[in-house]
ZAMARGU-4260 file (C-alpha; in steps of 0.2 Angstrom, whole numbers, plus 5000, padded with zeros to 4 digits):
<rodrens>
0) 5558/6017/5818 | 5540/6017/5824 | 5539/5999/5831 | 5537/5999/5850 | 5547/5986/5857
5) 5546/5974/5874 | 5563/5965/5877 | 5559/5949/5883 | 5572/5942/5896 | 5567/5921/5904
10) 5582/5918/5916 | 5584/5905/5927 | 5598/5905/5940 | 5607/5917/5928 | 5614/5928/5944
15) 5631/5926/5934 | 5627/5934/5920 | 5612/5944/5919 | 5619/5962/5923 | 5629/5961/5908
20) 5611/5954/5900 | 5603/5969/5907 | 5616/5982/5904 | 5616/5977/5885 | 5597/5980/5882
25) 5597/5997/5892 | 5612/6002/5880 | 5603/6001/5865 | 5604/6015/5852 | 5584/6010/5850
30) 5579/6010/5868 | 5565/5997/5872 | 5548/6004/5878 | 5546/5990/5891 | 5559/5979/5898
35) 5552/5961/5908 | 5562/5949/5916 | 5554/5932/5917 | 5564/5922/5933 | 5559/5903/5930
40) 5561/5896/5949 | 5579/5903/5952 | 5587/5899/5968 | 5601/5912/5966 | 5602/5930/5966
45) 5594/5932/5948 | 5577/5940/5956 | 5587/5952/5967 | 5597/5958/5952 | 5582/5959/5939
50) 5574/5970/5955 | 5589/5981/5954 | 5585/5988/5938 | 5567/5993/5944 | 5572/6011/5947
55) 5575/6020/5931 | 5584/6007/5922 | 5595/6002/5933 | 5613/6004/5939 | 5626/6008/5926
60) 5642/5996/5920 | 5635/5979/5925 | 5646/5963/5928 | 5664/5966/5929 | 5673/5958/5913
65) 5661/5958/5901 | 5660/5966/5883 | 5645/5976/5885 | 5645/5993/5897 | 5626/5998/5901
70) 5620/6016/5906 | 5606/6018/5917 | 5589/6025/5910 | 5575/6017/5900 | 5560/6010/5906
75) 5559/6001/5924 | 5564/5983/5922 | 5549/5971/5927 | 5550/5956/5936 | 5540/5939/5934
80) 5543/5926/5947 | 5535/5910/5942 | 5540/5894/5952 | 5541/5879/5952 | 5554/5879/5938
85) 5543/5877/5920 | 5557/5879/5908 | 5561/5893/5894 | 5544/5891/5883 | 5534/5894/5899
90) 5545/5907/5903 | 5543/5915/5887 | 5525/5912/5887 | 5524/5922/5900 | 5534/5936/5896
95) 5523/5938/5877 | 5507/5939/5889 | 5514/5953/5900 | 5520/5962/5884 | 5513/5980/5876
100) 5525/5980/5864 | 5521/5981/5845 | 5537/5969/5844 | 5544/5957/5858 | 5562/5954/5856
105) 5568/5939/5865 | 5586/5937/5874 | 5593/5923/5884 | 5598/5928/5901 | 5617/5921/5896
110) 5620/5934/5880 | 5624/5953/5879 | 5619/5961/5864 | 5628/5974/5854 | 5622/5990/5854
115) 5614/5992/5837 | 5604/5975/5837 | 5588/5982/5840 | 5588/5994/5830 | 5594/5984/5817
120) 5579/5971/5819 | 5567/5985/5817 | 5575/5992/5801 | 5573/5973/5793 | 5554/5972/5800
125) 5551/5988/5793 | 5555/5987/5777 | 5547/5970/5776 | 5530/5969/5781 | 5530/5951/5775
130) 5544/5948/5788 | 5540/5941/5805 | 5554/5937/5815 | 5571/5942/5814 | 5585/5933/5825
135) 5603/5936/5824 | 5620/5928/5826 | 5633/5921/5841 | 5649/5934/5841 | 5665/5925/5839
140) 5670/5930/5857 | 5662/5926/5871 | 5652/5935/5885 | 5665/5930/5896 | 5681/5920/5891
145) 5683/5905/5902 | 5694/5895/5890 | 5698/5886/5876 | 5682/5876/5875 | 5671/5891/5877
150) 5680/5898/5861 | 5678/5885/5851 | 5659/5884/5856 | 5655/5902/5853 | 5667/5901/5836
155) 5657/5887/5829 | 5641/5893/5833 | 5645/5911/5825 | 5652/5899/5809 | 5638/5892/5807
160) 5625/5905/5809 | 5634/5918/5797 | 5634/5908/5784 | 5615/5904/5785 | 5612/5922/5786
165) 5596/5928/5776 | 5578/5921/5773 | 5578/5906/5782 | 5565/5892/5788 | 5572/5890/5807
170) 5572/5903/5820 | 5582/5902/5836 | 5572/5914/5849 | 5589/5917/5859 | 5591/5935/5852
175) 5574/5936/5841 | 5563/5950/5838 | 5546/5945/5832 | 5531/5955/5827 | 5516/5952/5842
180) 5503/5949/5828 | 5512/5931/5826 | 5508/5926/5844 | 5492/5930/5841 | 5490/5918/5826
185) 5500/5904/5826 | 5500/5905/5847 | 5515/5904/5859 | 5528/5892/5862 | 5526/5874/5868
190) 5528/5872/5887 | 5530/5855/5885 | 5547/5856/5877 | 5562/5862/5886 | 5574/5860/5870
195) 5569/5859/5852 | 5556/5873/5856 | 5565/5883/5844 | 5560/5870/5827 | 5542/5866/5834
200) 5537/5885/5834 | 5548/5887/5817 | 5537/5874/5810 | 5521/5885/5813 | 5528/5901/5809
205) 5536/5898/5793 | 5518/5895/5782 | 5513/5913/5785 | 5528/5925/5787 | 5546/5926/5782
210) 5560/5923/5794 | 5577/5932/5792 | 5593/5928/5802 | 5606/5942/5800 | 5623/5947/5805
215) 5617/5963/5812 | 5610/5957/5827 | 5624/5950/5837 | 5625/5943/5854 | 5641/5937/5866
220) 5635/5921/5872 | 5642/5914/5890 | 5644/5897/5885 | 5649/5879/5893 | 5668/5882/5898
225) 5671/5863/5901 | 5671/5847/5889 | 5659/5835/5900 | 5644/5849/5903 | 5647/5853/5884
230) 5645/5835/5878 | 5631/5830/5892 | 5623/5848/5885 | 5625/5841/5865 | 5618/5825/5870
235) 5602/5829/5880 | 5597/5842/5868 | 5600/5830/5851 | 5586/5816/5860 | 5573/5828/5853
240) 5581/5832/5836 | 5572/5817/5826 | 5555/5819/5831 | 5559/5838/5827 | 5567/5837/5810
245) 5553/5822/5803 | 5538/5834/5808 | 5546/5847/5799 | 5550/5837/5783 | 5533/5829/5784
250) 5528/5848/5782 | 5538/5851/5768 | 5551/5863/5775 | 5571/5861/5778 | 5578/5865/5795
255) 5593/5879/5798 | 5605/5865/5805 | 5624/5867/5814 | 5633/5855/5805 | 5633/5851/5784
260) 5629/5832/5782 | 5646/5829/5777 | 5654/5832/5793 | 5639/5823/5800 | 5641/5807/5789
265) 5661/5807/5792 | 5658/5807/5810 | 5646/5792/5811 | 5660/5783/5799 | 5673/5787/5811
270) 5663/5781/5827 | 5659/5766/5817 | 5676/5762/5812 | 5684/5766/5828 | 5679/5745/5834
275) 5690/5741/5817 | 5703/5751/5824 | 5715/5738/5830 | 5714/5727/5815 | 5710/5741/5800
280) 5717/5757/5809 | 5717/5767/5791 | 5698/5767/5793 | 5695/5778/5807 | 5713/5788/5803
285) 5703/5791/5787 | 5686/5796/5794 | 5695/5806/5804 | 5705/5815/5790 | 5686/5815/5780
290) 5679/5825/5794 | 5694/5837/5796 | 5689/5843/5776 | 5672/5843/5779 | 5675/5856/5794
295) 5690/5865/5783 | 5680/5882/5784 | 5677/5882/5802 | 5696/5876/5806 | 5705/5889/5795
300) 5692/5901/5805 | 5697/5896/5822 | 5714/5896/5815 | 5712/5915/5810 | 5705/5920/5827
305) 5715/5910/5840 | 5731/5905/5831 | 5735/5887/5822 | 5737/5879/5836 | 5720/5880/5840
310) 5713/5873/5824 | 5719/5855/5830 | 5711/5857/5847 | 5696/5864/5838 | 5692/5848/5828
315) 5695/5837/5839 | 5682/5845/5853 | 5671/5848/5838 | 5673/5829/5833 | 5668/5825/5849
320) 5653/5839/5851 | 5645/5829/5834 | 5649/5811/5840 | 5638/5816/5856 | 5625/5825/5845
325) 5624/5808/5834 | 5622/5797/5851 | 5607/5808/5857 | 5600/5808/5838 | 5599/5790/5838
330) 5592/5785/5857 | 5579/5800/5852 | 5578/5791/5835 | 5574/5773/5846 | 5562/5781/5857
335) 5553/5787/5842 | 5547/5770/5841 | 5538/5771/5858 | 5529/5786/5853 | 5519/5792/5867
340) 5503/5804/5865 | 5507/5822/5860 | 5498/5836/5862 | 5496/5853/5851 | 5502/5867/5861
345) 5493/5880/5870 | 5491/5898/5865 | 5500/5910/5875 | 5493/5911/5892 | 5491/5925/5904
350) 5506/5929/5916 | 5501/5919/5929 | 5517/5922/5940 | 5521/5934/5954 | 5524/5949/5944
355) 5535/5963/5953 | 5529/5982/5945 | 5537/5997/5949 | 5525/6007/5960 | 5527/6022/5947
360) 5517/6012/5934 | 5504/6003/5944 | 5498/5986/5943 | 5491/5979/5929 | 5484/5965/5919
365) 5493/5958/5905 | 5478/5953/5890 | 5480/5937/5884 | 5483/5932/5866 | 5466/5929/5857
370) 5470/5924/5839 | 5466/5909/5832 | 5480/5896/5830 | 5483/5886/5815
</rodrens>
């Protein structure tokens, strides 16, 4: 491989998972040229954990119970601290501005890569000069197994991403390799967005570069372990879904989505039929049956991974998740009737947070992106 790679890990209160995340980075078969952790206003031990990796690639072993083991060696971890908390878009932009690699590999702090993920992403980029971004899939096993809700969540995330693998028009940057030139051309992440920032950047990226989703880049993800927080997160993220999809449709592009139209439609029908259950119970029953049929592939996959008894559980949780998505999207659509002024996303700013760099490397000022944005 000829590319130099900077791994950027945005982190907010990530003490539970950051060691496993960084261990997986240092265990890559293609060692990164640079590793940057952007501590986005954490109030836990996130910064202290990142600093432990500043000496010779940090300690081996990582967090107990993680599926990926680390090894010492590699570039010292650099820490950028920004306060107050500004969101994942701002954290990634700070990492981009400080990066020196030809390829920037984004990895969320609650994920751990399989050992050949970076090498596989670089191979795809090297073979296809028109490809600007390669992103990966979630493993079907969680980073830390905390129960059935989390097992359902990672199974669904793995299922729909693997089914969509190939050339796509949407990138998800939780585990993604992007040519540095992409940001010099189209600018960075929209810092006004704390959700749906992937869709917004994808809409600017897709007209100029090919985007590839591959099952050769795999990350174990630490997901929500309780149903309430999972539904609340789904609702919150769905608030911006309709505006983001509307903007991309105006551009003539189709986004990669987690749920099929049939799944969403049957869930919507069932929810609408619930108030009529007392008089016509067959309506919601038929809706649930249709919802299960629309998700038959996912439910068969759940049964294969965790046994037949897990499939009806996954169906019930999945229905609640899609219901939360519909509710959030509906509220977001209503808010579109009162649109506020929307500004264009800024170009990548220079790193502005407090930056910890190992003394052996010296203090360095990262150059800002200089390319013209479309």
